[in-house]
C-alpha positions, 0 to 999 in steps of 0.5 A: 124845181130840181130835187137839189133845189127842193133840199136847199131852198124849201123846208117843205117843198110844195110837191109834198102837198099832192102826197098830203092830198092823196092821204086826205082822200084815203082818210076820207074814204076810210072814215066818211062811211061812219057818218052815212051808215043810216043812209046807206042802210036805208038805200040798200035795204040792210040793217045798221050792223050789216052796213057797219061791215062796209067798215070791216071790208075796207079794213080787211082790204087794207090788211090784205093789200098793204103787205101783199102789194109791198112784197109784189111792188118793192122794186117798182119805181116809187113815183110809178107805184104811187100813180098805180095805187092812186088809179086803183084807189080812184076806180074803187071809189068810182065803183062804190058810186055805181054799186047797185047793191050791198054785196058789190059795194062791199067788193068795191070797198075792199078793192079801194082799200088795197092801195091804202097802206102801200100808198102811205108807205111809199108816200112817206118814203118819197116825202123823206127824200124830198127834204134834207135829212133833219127835216124828214120826220116833219115831212112824213108828218105833213103827208100823214097830216092828210089823214087827220085833216080828213077827220076834221074836214073831209069826213064832216064835209062828206057826211054833209054831202051824203045827207044832202045829195045821197051817200053816192055823191060822197064817194063821187067827191072822193073820186074828184079829189083822187083825180086831182092828187093823181095829176099833182103826183104825175106833174110835180113829184120828181123821179128819184134814184131808188136806193137798193131795197132791203132783201125780202128775207131781211124784211120778213125777219124784221117783221117776225121779231116777236117784239114787233108782232106783240106791238102789232097785236097791241095796236090792233087791239087799240084800234079794235076798241076805237072802231067798235064805237066809232063805226056806230057813232051816228046811231049812238048819238042819234038814238041814245043821246037824241041828236038830230042827224044834221048835228052829227057833222059838227060832232064829227068836226069836234072829234076830228079836232080831238084826233089832231090834238091826240096825234100831236100830244101823243107824238111828244109823249112818245119822244119823251117816254115811249112805253110808259106814255103808251101804258098810261094812254091805254089806261086813260082810254079804257076809263074814258070809254067806260065813262062814255057808257053813261055820258051818252045819256046827256047831249052836253056830256056826250059831246065833251066825252067824244072830244076827249075820246078822240084825243086819247084814242089817236094819242096812241097811234104815233107811239105804236108806229115809232115803237114798230119802226124802232124794233124793225130798224134793220128793214122797216119797210114791211113791218111799217107797212104791216102796221097799217094791216094790223091796225085795220084788222083791229078796225075790222074786228072792232066793227064786227064786235060792235055789230055783234054787241048791238044784236046781242046786248043792244046799242048802249052796251058798245062803250063798255065792251070797248073799254074791256077791249082796251084793257086787253091792249093795256095788258099787252102793253104791260107785257111789252114793257116787262120784256123790255125791262128784262132784256135791259137787265140781262144786257146790264148783267152780261156787261158786268160779267164780260 
């Protein structure tokens, strides 16, 4: 089908599904390790906090790879770029399958992560061009839904496979999904004329807008609070709440449902009142994490809190992305891609902090430390809001005096 036929005949052309599948594989790779930490730690003869650094290494790979690859490849045709990135992704996961020791698995995770942010950025741009202008936001949302579905289906599925067949089998399944996505991209994504990209100078100028940098830091702090807990969700639920290991799968499904609801509700709230909704969300998230410290002692209350936590934690994400794109509207590519870097730096920092907390204060202390981190994000949001208010008042005053 031609691009024009796609634009006129289909609201969301079937070719989008291959991009969504690629995003699904990426999300599964990033998050499946959470459910397999005890298995990996036992197999590679490392501690749980050491195994947690597998999340840190992936997050650092995204943080480094997203802006660097965006700069190096911004002139590469987008379809060719997607194929190259998916090949890197597949090879990285294949190396994870065969990694003989902890150090090489860390390296494999970092290599896999290099493609993460740039694939999602380029995939979103292609998705937007496959549909009519009034459907672009929906098309991008459809692609990124792959990440959400990965939390609901992919992570529990991968955790189940890993617990039954060994953790390496989970990464083997991701290799297969990546190969299917690569085939679909090659076969069904059309080659499109690429508009003249923004100059590197424009992109860098937009990225270093102080308001953009403040929002990147705020998002990183939010993700830090999330991953300080989520990285160690399996030992938290087994060692403190008393769940059997096989129960973690369905709890992760429930968390994934919360994530989906959070994405939807967060997007609607961001469209309604962007900054006030983000401020409220950070405040609610801090309270929920503090409550989790106590509800982990009860199986029922722990499950309920984990579900609500998923809603609150991921309700922040759409607003952060919209805010960054609004602030960097003149040249949004590098700033938008760098948001993945910032968020994953937060992921890495959160996983690291969680490991330190376990070693210094014990596993049960993680939720309240995460709550304090979230309060830091709340304070940054309040600063951002105050700057916006002051700027608006200055513009009004300038208009009166002109």
